[in-house]
VOGU-3710 file (C-alpha; in Angstrom, 3 decimals, decimal comma):
1> mydllftiqy> 37,374/-39,886/-21,801  34,448/-42,207/-21,089  35,274/-42,425/-17,376  35,850/-38,655/-17,129  32,410/-37,845/-18,529  30,731/-40,242/-16,113  32,765/-38,811/-13,242  31,591/-35,317/-14,120  28,029/-36,562/-14,209  28,260/-38,305/-10,828
11> isiiglfieg> 29,934/-35,267/-9,223  27,182/-33,054/-10,580  24,459/-35,338/-9,210  26,080/-35,600/-5,781  26,657/-31,832/-5,617  23,052/-31,114/-6,602  21,788/-33,584/-4,015  23,861/-31,913/-1,267  22,753/-28,454/-2,362  19,111/-29,568/-2,436
21> civfrskkda> 19,359/-31,000/1,097  20,908/-27,785/2,418  18,274/-25,627/0,764  15,459/-27,901/1,940  16,666/-27,747/5,555  16,844/-23,943/5,385  13,719/-23,403/3,271  11,653/-20,561/4,748  10,515/-18,289/1,934  10,037/-17,897/-1,814
31> lhaylflscv> 13,781/-17,370/-2,398  14,526/-20,783/-0,904  11,563/-22,386/-2,651  12,767/-21,377/-6,123  16,360/-22,377/-5,360  15,111/-25,741/-4,103  13,015/-26,153/-7,264  16,120/-25,374/-9,324  18,135/-27,991/-7,395  15,479/-30,685/-7,831
41> atlvnnigyl> 14,927/-29,845/-11,501  18,658/-29,910/-12,271  19,116/-33,125/-10,263  16,317/-34,858/-12,213  17,804/-33,553/-15,453  21,280/-34,893/-14,632  19,976/-38,266/-13,473  17,962/-38,573/-16,675  21,024/-37,675/-18,732  23,052/-40,311/-16,852
51> fqmragteea> 20,547/-42,889/-18,067  20,864/-41,432/-21,591  24,614/-41,985/-21,400  24,014/-45,657/-20,551  21,161/-46,270/-22,998  21,694/-49,137/-25,449  18,569/-48,717/-27,543  16,638/-45,817/-29,016  13,640/-46,675/-26,859  15,727/-46,570/-23,677
61> yitalqlsya> 17,392/-43,328/-24,780  14,081/-41,543/-25,467  12,675/-42,731/-22,142  15,764/-41,395/-20,346  15,479/-38,186/-22,398  11,896/-37,716/-21,273  12,959/-38,287/-17,657  15,718/-35,712/-18,095  13,271/-33,163/-19,482  11,033/-33,623/-16,459
71> grvwiafslf> 13,642/-31,486/-14,743  15,111/-29,561/-17,668  11,892/-27,719/-18,581  11,865/-26,118/-15,116  15,558/-25,178/-14,682  15,606/-21,828/-16,466  12,196/-20,895/-15,036  13,192/-21,675/-11,439  16,531/-19,853/-11,775  14,735/-16,869/-13,283
81> mfamelsrir> 12,277/-16,732/-10,378  15,167/-17,195/-7,932  17,010/-14,269/-9,555  13,919/-12,072/-9,287  13,504/-12,893/-5,595  17,206/-12,324/-4,928  16,942/-8,959/-6,705  13,801/-8,177/-4,661  11,666/-7,799/-7,774  8,145/-9,121/-7,434
91> ipnlivnilv> 6,770/-10,951/-10,491  2,970/-10,521/-10,869  1,031/-13,669/-10,020  -0,682/-13,519/-13,415  2,642/-14,025/-15,224  3,617/-16,933/-12,956  0,190/-18,504/-13,448  0,746/-18,340/-17,216  4,346/-19,605/-17,246  3,663/-22,718/-15,152
101> pvhaaiyavi> 1,044/-24,275/-17,506  3,160/-23,241/-20,529  6,093/-25,280/-19,188  3,788/-28,163/-18,338  2,459/-28,073/-21,924  6,026/-28,120/-23,308  6,773/-31,213/-21,247  3,565/-32,849/-22,511  4,849/-32,269/-26,063  8,177/-33,889/-25,113
111> ltlkhhklyy> 6,419/-36,923/-23,617  4,710/-37,495/-26,947  7,596/-36,480/-29,230  7,549/-39,810/-31,121  4,030/-39,069/-32,404  4,642/-35,645/-33,944  7,326/-33,225/-35,113  6,557/-30,337/-32,772  9,698/-30,762/-30,670  12,139/-32,975/-32,616
121> tdmhfdadgi> 12,212/-33,885/-36,307  14,180/-36,565/-38,172  15,363/-38,383/-35,044  18,277/-40,821/-35,402  19,884/-42,954/-32,645  23,419/-44,350/-32,804  24,978/-46,517/-30,037  28,338/-47,183/-31,728  30,322/-44,193/-30,341  31,942/-43,512/-26,965
131> lpsfshgngp> 28,493/-42,486/-25,784  25,123/-43,020/-27,451  24,307/-40,188/-29,837  20,885/-38,879/-30,756  20,721/-36,532/-33,739  17,600/-34,651/-34,671  16,144/-31,527/-36,146  14,249/-29,028/-34,051  10,534/-28,325/-34,243  8,633/-25,105/-33,427
141> vhhffiimqv> 8,062/-25,968/-29,750  11,792/-26,597/-29,311  12,601/-23,204/-30,840  10,000/-21,543/-28,606  11,444/-23,265/-25,525  15,009/-22,171/-26,362  13,904/-18,561/-26,932  12,029/-18,561/-23,628  15,093/-19,907/-21,808  17,308/-17,237/-23,376
151> cfiiigcfni> 14,847/-14,544/-22,253  14,895/-15,956/-18,708  18,689/-15,924/-18,651  19,018/-12,383/-20,021  16,394/-10,887/-17,697  17,713/-12,807/-14,679  21,339/-11,772/-15,274  20,341/-8,151/-15,911  18,388/-7,869/-12,677  21,051/-9,544/-10,552
161> nfayarekrk> 23,637/-7,155/-12,003  21,267/-4,253/-11,307  20,838/-5,480/-7,721  24,621/-5,669/-7,420  24,992/-2,086/-8,670  22,619/-0,693/-6,062  23,829/-2,905/-3,207  26,132/-1,161/-0,717  26,951/-3,963/1,713  30,217/-5,775/1,043
171> tarkrlvtvv> 29,058/-9,300/1,956  25,852/-8,932/-0,033  27,840/-7,736/-3,070  30,151/-10,752/-2,855  27,110/-12,996/-2,546  25,589/-11,474/-5,680  28,887/-11,724/-7,594  29,060/-15,444/-6,819  25,491/-15,967/-7,999  26,190/-13,939/-11,143
181> iaflvetmff> 29,225/-16,143/-11,895  27,077/-19,247/-11,435  24,536/-17,832/-13,872  27,174/-16,827/-16,399  28,895/-20,242/-16,301  25,630/-22,080/-16,854  24,674/-19,568/-19,565  28,001/-19,994/-21,382  27,670/-23,772/-21,579  23,991/-23,416/-22,496
191> iiqiirpngi> 24,913/-21,180/-25,465  27,695/-23,560/-26,576  25,230/-26,449/-26,508  22,762/-24,483/-28,639  25,494/-23,774/-31,198  26,547/-27,459/-31,389  23,488/-29,471/-30,315  24,565/-32,876/-31,658  27,930/-33,274/-29,898  29,002/-36,383/-28,033
201> ydltmigytl> 28,264/-34,935/-24,613  25,645/-32,380/-23,497  27,854/-29,530/-22,271  25,051/-27,998/-20,187  25,795/-30,792/-17,705  29,254/-29,300/-17,094  27,648/-25,878/-16,793  25,173/-27,174/-14,205  28,037/-28,814/-12,269  30,149/-25,651/-12,158
211> gtlfmllaif> 27,060/-23,534/-11,409  26,285/-25,873/-8,525  29,792/-25,387/-7,123  29,448/-21,605/-7,234  26,004/-21,814/-5,610  27,464/-23,965/-2,823  30,214/-21,353/-2,397  27,559/-18,632/-2,103  25,641/-20,713/0,446  28,605/-21,603/2,676
221> rysllgvrdi> 30,965/-18,655/2,209  28,597/-15,708/1,799  25,454/-16,890/3,609  23,173/-17,027/0,577  20,636/-18,735/2,790  21,244/-16,400/5,736  17,749/-15,018/5,374  17,670/-13,695/8,917  20,712/-11,542/8,183  19,323/-10,445/4,814
231> aqeylvdkls> 15,916/-9,712/6,263  17,330/-7,717/9,157  19,530/-5,661/6,861  16,653/-5,157/4,441  14,235/-4,122/7,168  16,683/-1,654/8,673  17,966/-0,222/5,401  14,798/-0,242/3,331  11,558/-0,808/5,151  11,849/0,475/8,699
241> egiiavdseg> 11,164/3,959/9,990  13,801/6,619/9,551  16,936/5,749/11,563  19,897/8,041/12,308  22,886/6,830/14,361  25,182/9,370/16,048  28,466/8,524/17,770  29,564/9,729/21,192  31,104/12,839/19,556  27,758/13,802/18,031
251> evqyynepam> 28,807/12,914/14,482  26,285/11,126/12,238  27,709/7,709/11,375  24,722/6,020/9,754  21,281/6,736/8,338  18,977/4,477/6,360  17,041/5,138/3,154  13,757/6,205/4,860  15,703/8,797/6,896  17,398/10,032/3,721
261> hlypelaydp> 14,010/10,289/2,042  12,697/12,419/4,912  15,847/14,504/5,277  17,834/14,769/1,996  20,098/17,272/3,770  21,610/14,333/5,694  23,957/14,038/2,722  25,400/17,534/3,139  24,289/18,989/6,504  23,623/16,132/8,948
271> dkvveavtsa> 24,212/18,292/12,043  21,229/20,457/11,144  19,024/17,355/10,909  20,160/16,036/14,293  19,525/19,464/15,806  15,980/19,522/14,431  15,247/15,995/15,686  16,670/16,591/19,174  14,748/19,878/19,438  11,505/18,059/18,617
281> ilhaepisik> 12,306/15,418/21,263  13,137/18,106/23,835  9,837/19,914/23,271  7,853/16,659/22,897  6,582/17,777/19,497  5,914/15,702/16,378  7,771/16,446/13,160  5,702/17,271/10,092  7,294/16,249/6,773  5,496/15,982/3,431
291> drmyspeend> 1,997/15,802/4,943  3,087/13,050/7,344  3,603/13,259/11,096  6,623/11,601/12,744  7,282/11,024/16,437  11,030/11,204/17,102  12,508/8,764/19,624  15,983/8,742/21,156  17,827/5,683/22,512  21,309/4,903/23,786
301> llyngeslgr> 23,487/2,716/21,576  24,879/0,311/24,167  27,489/-2,376/23,668  28,735/-4,416/26,650  27,298/-1,791/28,968  29,131/1,067/27,249  27,324/3,869/25,456  28,704/4,309/21,944  26,292/7,011/20,844  22,623/7,762/20,222
311> lyvlvdstdh> 20,049/6,241/17,910  17,237/8,452/16,615  14,146/6,799/15,202  11,454/8,681/13,288  8,223/6,738/13,782  5,432/7,496/11,332  2,546/8,523/13,601  0,317/10,071/10,948  -2,554/7,668/11,533  -2,329/8,250/15,279
321> ynrlneeksm> -2,474/12,026/14,899  -5,239/11,762/12,320  -7,287/9,744/14,795  -6,599/12,302/17,513  -7,666/15,125/15,210  -10,795/13,231/14,235  -11,619/12,616/17,890  -11,008/16,284/18,670  -13,230/17,312/15,763  -15,959/14,945/16,879
331> lkkelltdpv> -15,697/16,152/20,486  -15,750/19,761/19,352  -18,769/19,076/17,186  -20,527/17,347/20,083  -19,786/20,331/22,329  -21,122/22,763/19,729  -24,049/20,681/18,444  -27,540/20,249/19,868  -28,221/16,486/20,073  -31,998/16,788/19,447
341> tgfynrkgme> -32,079/18,941/16,314  -28,548/18,505/14,983  -28,152/22,295/14,764  -25,261/24,101/16,384  -26,107/25,151/19,954  -25,554/28,544/21,585  -21,791/27,914/21,842  -21,772/27,092/18,151  -23,727/30,250/17,439  -21,157/32,338/19,312
351> qysekiytra> -18,396/30,827/17,175  -19,983/30,832/13,719  -22,440/33,746/13,678  -19,628/36,256/14,053  -17,849/34,671/11,061  -20,944/35,069/8,890  -21,311/38,691/10,048  -17,640/39,370/9,178  -18,018/37,734/5,770  -21,051/39,865/4,978
361> qqedkylfvc> -19,040/42,974/5,882  -15,966/41,944/3,874  -17,959/40,929/0,797  -20,318/43,918/1,024  -23,403/41,718/1,252  -26,649/42,008/3,147  -26,907/40,194/6,462  -30,046/38,120/6,995  -31,069/37,408/10,600  -34,172/35,574/11,777
371> vadmnglkpi> -35,049/34,633/15,364  -37,626/31,822/15,507  -39,567/30,308/18,406  -41,685/27,182/18,378  -45,377/27,639/19,119  -47,041/25,358/21,656  -44,134/23,181/22,791  -45,255/23,155/26,437  -48,781/21,814/25,699  -47,232/19,064/23,528
381> ndnyghehgd> -44,925/18,052/26,399  -47,777/18,258/28,951  -50,376/16,376/26,905  -48,284/13,867/24,937  -44,969/13,584/26,812  -41,474/14,887/26,306  -40,699/12,275/23,674  -43,332/13,852/21,463  -41,946/17,252/22,376  -38,452/16,244/21,234
391> ealrelsrmi> -39,856/14,768/18,037  -41,785/17,987/17,412  -38,526/19,935/17,820  -36,814/17,610/15,388  -39,603/18,074/12,880  -39,404/21,838/13,302  -35,638/21,677/12,643  -36,397/19,793/9,401  -38,748/22,585/8,379  -36,056/25,165/9,072
401> rdvltyddma> -33,515/23,186/7,054  -35,896/23,098/4,109  -35,990/26,892/3,894  -32,272/27,593/4,391  -30,251/28,859/1,448  -26,773/27,517/0,701  -25,237/30,413/2,643  -27,434/30,142/5,788  -26,736/28,519/9,120  -29,297/27,643/11,802
411> frtggdefli> -28,732/27,383/15,562  -30,803/26,158/18,478  -30,201/28,923/20,998  -32,516/27,712/23,752  -35,280/25,245/24,589  -37,577/26,105/21,674  -35,661/29,060/20,277  -33,712/29,175/17,032  -31,607/31,619/15,064  -31,082/31,687/11,298
421> igtreeadka> -28,268/33,823/9,937  -26,802/34,163/6,448  -25,825/36,565/3,681  -27,773/37,823/0,670  -26,750/39,524/-2,555  -30,017/41,468/-2,788  -32,441/42,728/-0,140  -35,507/43,131/-2,371  -38,045/40,378/-1,860  -35,615/38,423/0,385
431> itefcermek> -37,955/38,574/3,387  -41,096/37,974/1,305  -39,564/34,942/-0,370  -38,332/33,585/2,983  -41,778/33,942/4,566  -43,488/32,287/1,605  -41,077/29,337/1,731  -41,497/29,046/5,483  -45,302/29,091/5,430  -45,424/26,602/2,578
441> tirehndrls> -42,995/24,282/4,374  -44,926/24,447/7,673  -48,178/23,687/5,874  -46,774/20,764/3,845  -45,059/19,156/6,839  -48,207/19,319/8,983  -50,368/17,934/6,169  -47,955/15,052/5,730  -47,618/14,256/9,452  -51,331/14,348/10,377
451> lpyridmsyg> -50,527/14,758/14,098  -53,112/15,571/16,791  -51,289/18,874/17,248  -49,833/21,433/14,863  -46,107/22,061/14,629  -45,680/25,761/14,141  -43,393/28,638/14,935  -43,190/32,389/15,051  -40,269/34,170/13,420  -38,893/37,622/12,732
461> plikkvqgyd> -36,910/37,876/9,471  -34,641/40,903/9,148  -32,162/41,941/6,431  -29,741/44,872/6,516  -26,515/46,088/4,964  -23,747/45,667/7,554  -22,353/48,935/8,921  -19,609/47,438/11,061  -20,217/49,137/14,391  -19,828/47,379/17,747
471> eeladmikes> -22,719/45,181/18,854  -24,362/45,495/15,427  -25,053/41,772/15,201  -26,425/41,696/18,745  -28,701/44,638/17,889  -30,009/42,869/14,763  -30,741/39,706/16,752  -32,543/41,776/19,376  -34,610/43,531/16,703  -35,461/40,225/15,026
481> dgmmyemkkk> -36,445/38,817/18,424  -38,909/41,697/18,894  -40,420/41,029/15,474  -40,758/37,357/16,384  -42,690/38,198/19,556  -45,028/40,435/17,608  -45,853/37,461/15,375  -46,193/35,176/18,400  -48,857/37,412/19,918  -50,970/36,891/16,822
491> rdpykr> -50,041/33,315/16,000  -49,460/31,339/19,177  -52,777/30,811/21,039  -50,890/29,830/24,197  -49,072/33,179/24,329  -52,039/35,465/23,835
//
C-alpha cells in the first residue's frame, strides 16, 4: 500500500512534468498559458504533497503543506480560465484582476496558518500510521476557498459542455469530450476529498494524475494544442466573410455562419442564393444586405490541378462604398458650390431652385425670390486688389446668410450676383420685414468692419403665390432682377 501510493505520486509528477514541457514548447496564446499554469500549479502541488508523505515532524509537514499550496491555490483558477478560453468565452479583465490578488491573499493566509485560525483550526500531527496524518478543523478562509473552487468547477464544466453542444466538427467534439472527462475525474476526486478530508491519502492526487492522462490524450490524440488547426477552422467558420462552396454539379456543399447570417435561405433554398450571388458577379454589382454592402468574389476550388467546384466569398465592402459615396458627395458639392462665398453656384441653383419652386406649389405656399447684386465691387478690386474684392464678397455672403429664414437658400449666380429663394406662409409684410433685416444687417456689418469702403448691395425682393405655368420661376427671377436694377440706379454711385 505504501509503495503503491508513492508510485502514484511519482507517476503523477512525471506526467505533469511531461505535459508542462509539451505545453511550454507549444505555448502561443492564452489557452496555452492557462494550461501551462495549470500544469505548473499541479506539479508544485504534487511535489509538495510528496514531501508531506515523507514528513517526520509537524514542522516539516506544515512546510511541505505550504509548498503544496503554492500550487494548489492556482489549480482550479487556471483550469477555469483554460475552460473559458477553450469555450471561446472571454472573461472581463476586471474579474481576472480581482481573482488573482484574492488567490494570493489566500496563500498568504496559508503561509501564516500557525498564527491564526483563519484557514485551519485545532491542528494535530501524527506520524505513526502508514503515512503521516494531519487532522484539523476548517476556518472561514478554507470554506471560502472550497466554495470558490466548486464555483470554478461548475462554471468551467458547464461552459465546456455548452461548447461541445454547439460544436459541429467531429475532431473538436472528441477533443472537448476528453477535456470534459479530465475535468469530471478531477472533480469527482475533489468532491470525495471534501467529504472525507482527514483520510490517509489526499485523493485529489489520484484525480490530478488521471486528469493529466486524459489531458495528454487530448494533446496527442486530438490535437488540443493544434492551435493553427483550431484557429483556421474558427476563422473560416466564425469570423471570416461569408463563404459558400459549390461542387462541380452546382450543388452547395458548404457555407459558414457569416454566409448563413446573410442568407438564411441557404438552409432551404441554396440554389436561389447561388443564383443571386453569380448574377451580382456577372453584372459586377455589389450586394446590399441589412444596410451593408458586400462584394461577391468567385474562385475555382482546385486540388492537384483539378477543379472540384467554385468558392463564393462575400467580402464586406461597406466602408469602401461609404468612402466612395462620401467622395462623390464632396465632389458633387465642390462642383455645385462657389469656393469664395460657400453658396451654391449657378449649377447648384439650377438643381435646387426648381425643388423649392415645386415645394411651394405642392404645399400651397408663397414663393419668395430676390435677385441681389453687390454695389461697387469693381472699384474695390481696382483700388485695393482682388484679395480685398474676394473678402468683400465673403462679407456680403455673411450678410445674406444673416437675413435668410430657415426655408431660404442663397446662390451666387455670377461674379457679384446672387439669388435668394424660399417659401413663405404669409405674403403680408414679408418684403418689408426682409428689407428691414437686410438694411439693418448691412449697416451693422459695415459699422463693425470700419473698412475704407462700404460693402453694399442692391436687391429686388418679390413674393407671389405659385400658379404652376411654364417658365414661372424664370419670369419671377427676371422681374426681381428688374427691381434690383431700379434700386441700383438709386443706390450704387458707380452705376448712375
